[in-house]
C-alpha positions as CSV (number, residue, x, y, z in Angstrom):
1,T,-3.3,-25.0,6.3
2,G,-5.9,-26.7,4.0
3,S,-7.6,-23.4,3.3
4,T,-4.3,-21.8,2.4
5,V,-3.4,-24.6,-0.1
6,L,-7.0,-24.6,-1.5
7,S,-6.8,-20.8,-1.9
8,L,-3.5,-21.0,-3.6
9,L,-4.6,-23.7,-6.1
10,I,-7.9,-22.0,-6.9
11,S,-6.1,-18.6,-7.4
12,L,-3.7,-20.2,-9.8
13,L,-6.6,-21.9,-11.7
14,F,-8.6,-18.7,-11.9
15,V,-5.5,-16.7,-13.0
16,N,-4.7,-19.2,-15.8
17,L,-8.3,-19.2,-17.0
18,A,-9.4,-15.6,-16.7
19,E,-8.6,-12.6,-18.8
20,N,-8.7,-10.2,-15.9
21,K,-5.9,-11.6,-13.8
22,V,-6.3,-9.2,-10.9
23,I,-10.0,-10.0,-10.3
24,A,-9.4,-13.7,-10.8
25,R,-6.6,-13.7,-8.2
26,T,-8.7,-11.8,-5.7
27,I,-11.7,-14.0,-6.1
28,G,-9.6,-17.1,-6.0
29,Q,-7.7,-16.1,-2.9
30,Y,-10.4,-14.5,-0.8
31,G,-13.4,-16.4,-2.1
32,V,-12.2,-19.6,-0.4
33,Y,-11.8,-17.9,2.9
34,V,-15.3,-16.3,2.7
35,L,-16.9,-19.6,1.9
36,I,-15.1,-21.4,4.7
37,C,-16.1,-18.7,7.2
38,L,-19.7,-18.7,6.0
39,G,-19.7,-22.5,6.4
40,I,-18.4,-22.3,9.9
41,Y,-20.9,-19.6,10.8
42,A,-23.8,-21.6,9.4
43,Y,-22.6,-24.7,11.3
44,M,-22.5,-22.7,14.5
45,L,-26.0,-21.4,13.9
46,W,-27.2,-24.9,13.1
47,K,-25.8,-26.3,16.3
48,G,-27.6,-23.5,18.3
49,K,-24.5,-21.7,19.4
50,G,-24.9,-17.9,19.4
51,I,-22.5,-15.1,19.7
52,S,-21.8,-14.0,23.3
53,F,-21.3,-10.3,23.1
54,K,-19.5,-10.4,26.5
55,Y,-16.8,-12.6,25.1
56,F,-16.8,-10.9,21.7
57,G,-16.1,-7.5,23.4
58,Y,-13.3,-9.0,25.4
59,S,-11.7,-10.6,22.4
60,V,-11.9,-7.4,20.4
61,K,-10.1,-5.5,23.3
62,I,-7.4,-8.2,23.4
63,S,-6.9,-8.5,19.7
64,F,-7.1,-4.8,18.7
65,P,-3.3,-4.3,18.5
66,L,-3.0,-7.6,16.6
67,M,-5.5,-6.3,14.0
68,W,-3.2,-3.4,13.2
69,H,-0.3,-5.7,13.0
70,V,-2.1,-8.0,10.5
71,L,-3.4,-5.1,8.5
72,S,0.1,-3.6,8.2
73,L,1.3,-7.0,7.0
74,H,-1.3,-7.1,4.2
75,V,-0.5,-3.5,3.2
76,L,3.2,-4.4,3.1
77,A,2.5,-7.6,1.1
78,S,0.6,-5.5,-1.5
79,C,3.1,-2.7,-1.9
80,D,5.5,-4.8,-4.1
81,R,2.8,-5.6,-6.6
82,I,1.7,-1.9,-6.7
83,V,5.3,-0.7,-7.4
84,I,5.9,-3.4,-10.0
85,K,2.6,-2.5,-11.8
86,R,3.4,1.2,-11.8
87,I,7.0,0.7,-13.1
88,L,6.9,-2.4,-15.3
89,G,3.2,-2.9,-16.1
90,S,0.5,-5.6,-15.6
91,A,2.4,-8.4,-17.4
92,A,5.4,-8.2,-15.1
93,T,3.0,-8.0,-12.1
94,A,1.3,-11.2,-13.2
95,L,4.6,-13.0,-13.6
96,Y,5.7,-11.8,-10.2
97,S,2.4,-12.6,-8.5
98,V,2.4,-16.2,-9.8
99,S,5.9,-16.9,-8.7
100,Y,5.3,-15.2,-5.4
101,T,2.2,-17.2,-4.8
102,C,4.1,-20.4,-5.6
103,S,6.7,-19.5,-3.1
104,H,3.9,-19.4,-0.5
105,V,4.5,-23.2,-0.2
106,I,7.2,-22.2,2.3
107,S,4.8,-20.0,4.2
108,V,2.3,-22.8,4.5
109,L,5.1,-25.0,5.9
110,Y,6.2,-22.3,8.3
111,H,2.6,-21.8,9.6
112,S,2.1,-25.5,10.0
113,M,5.3,-26.0,11.9
114,N,4.7,-22.9,14.0
115,S,1.2,-24.2,15.0
116,A,2.9,-27.3,16.4
117,W,5.9,-25.5,17.9
118,S,4.3,-22.6,19.7
119,P,2.2,-24.6,22.2
120,W,5.1,-26.9,23.0
121,A,7.5,-23.9,23.4
122,M,5.0,-22.1,25.7
123,L,4.7,-25.3,27.8
124,Q,8.5,-25.5,28.1
125,M,8.8,-21.9,29.2
126,H,6.0,-22.3,31.7
127,E,7.7,-25.3,33.2
128,G,11.1,-23.5,33.3
129,K,12.8,-25.8,30.8
130,I,14.7,-23.1,29.0
131,D,17.7,-25.2,28.2
132,K,15.6,-27.9,26.6
133,L,13.8,-25.1,24.6
134,K,17.1,-23.6,23.4
135,S,18.4,-27.0,22.3
136,A,15.2,-27.9,20.5
137,S,15.1,-24.5,18.8
138,R,18.5,-25.0,17.2
139,W,17.2,-28.3,15.7
140,Y,13.9,-26.6,14.7
141,V,15.7,-23.8,12.8
142,L,18.0,-26.4,11.2
143,L,15.0,-28.5,10.0
144,F,13.3,-25.4,8.6
145,S,16.5,-24.3,6.8
146,C,16.9,-27.8,5.2
147,A,13.3,-27.6,4.0
148,I,14.0,-24.2,2.5
149,I,17.0,-25.6,0.7
150,V,15.0,-28.5,-0.7
151,F,12.3,-26.1,-2.0
152,L,14.9,-23.8,-3.5
153,L,16.3,-26.7,-5.5
154,I,12.8,-27.5,-6.9
155,C,11.4,-24.0,-7.3
156,P,11.6,-23.9,-11.1
157,E,9.8,-27.2,-11.4
158,L,7.2,-26.1,-8.9
159,L,6.6,-22.9,-10.9
160,W,6.3,-25.0,-14.1
161,I,3.8,-27.3,-12.5
162,L,1.7,-24.5,-11.0
163,G,2.0,-21.9,-13.8
164,G,3.2,-23.6,-17.0
165,D,5.8,-22.5,-19.5
166,K,4.5,-18.9,-19.9
167,Y,5.5,-18.1,-16.3
168,M,9.0,-19.7,-16.3
169,E,10.7,-16.4,-16.8
170,A,9.6,-15.5,-13.3
171,K,11.6,-18.3,-11.7
172,Y,14.2,-15.9,-10.5
173,V,11.7,-14.2,-8.2
174,M,10.9,-17.4,-6.2
175,P,14.3,-17.9,-4.4
176,P,14.3,-14.4,-2.8
177,A,10.6,-14.8,-1.9
178,M,11.2,-18.1,-0.3
179,I,14.3,-16.9,1.6
180,A,12.3,-13.9,2.9
181,V,10.3,-16.3,5.0
182,V,13.4,-17.2,7.1
183,P,13.4,-13.9,9.0
184,Q,9.7,-14.4,9.6
185,F,10.4,-17.9,10.9
186,I,13.1,-16.7,13.3
187,Y,11.0,-13.7,14.4
188,S,8.2,-16.2,15.3
189,L,10.6,-18.0,17.7
190,Y,10.6,-14.9,19.9
191,I,7.0,-13.8,19.7
């Protein structure tokens, strides 16, 4: 979660400061992840932990279908920007990208909540407490829905804080982008 927030803030900073917005956003978003991964790898090497190819091969076999799932999500997430750039141009794409990135606050909340919910839900299923899980899931969905409503009420202010006056015309993109996280959230209850 911290890396996502840091990536978001650095991307916004780079986009506001740079002339080439696309490269600034790419470096801001993925540069943070690369640096964190390199830091973790260096720490593992320093502690003397090596890579076990036995476990590495096993994990690749298990996660191979997931890699295609995640890759398709990234392709799908990029298609909107490609279409907007081809139809409306780079300026509209920049407006859309900043407002869409601001709406990722909901995604950060969703992933944080899901990280706590998933282990608990698996434990309840394992213990056969399905009724308790059903009851709790209703409250869980209600809590997330209330959080979405709160963020919908403050999304123009959030865009103003993170992007400034020049991006305010994109405030109409944020509510649909935030609401689009709801099906993802409900989908995660079943996976």
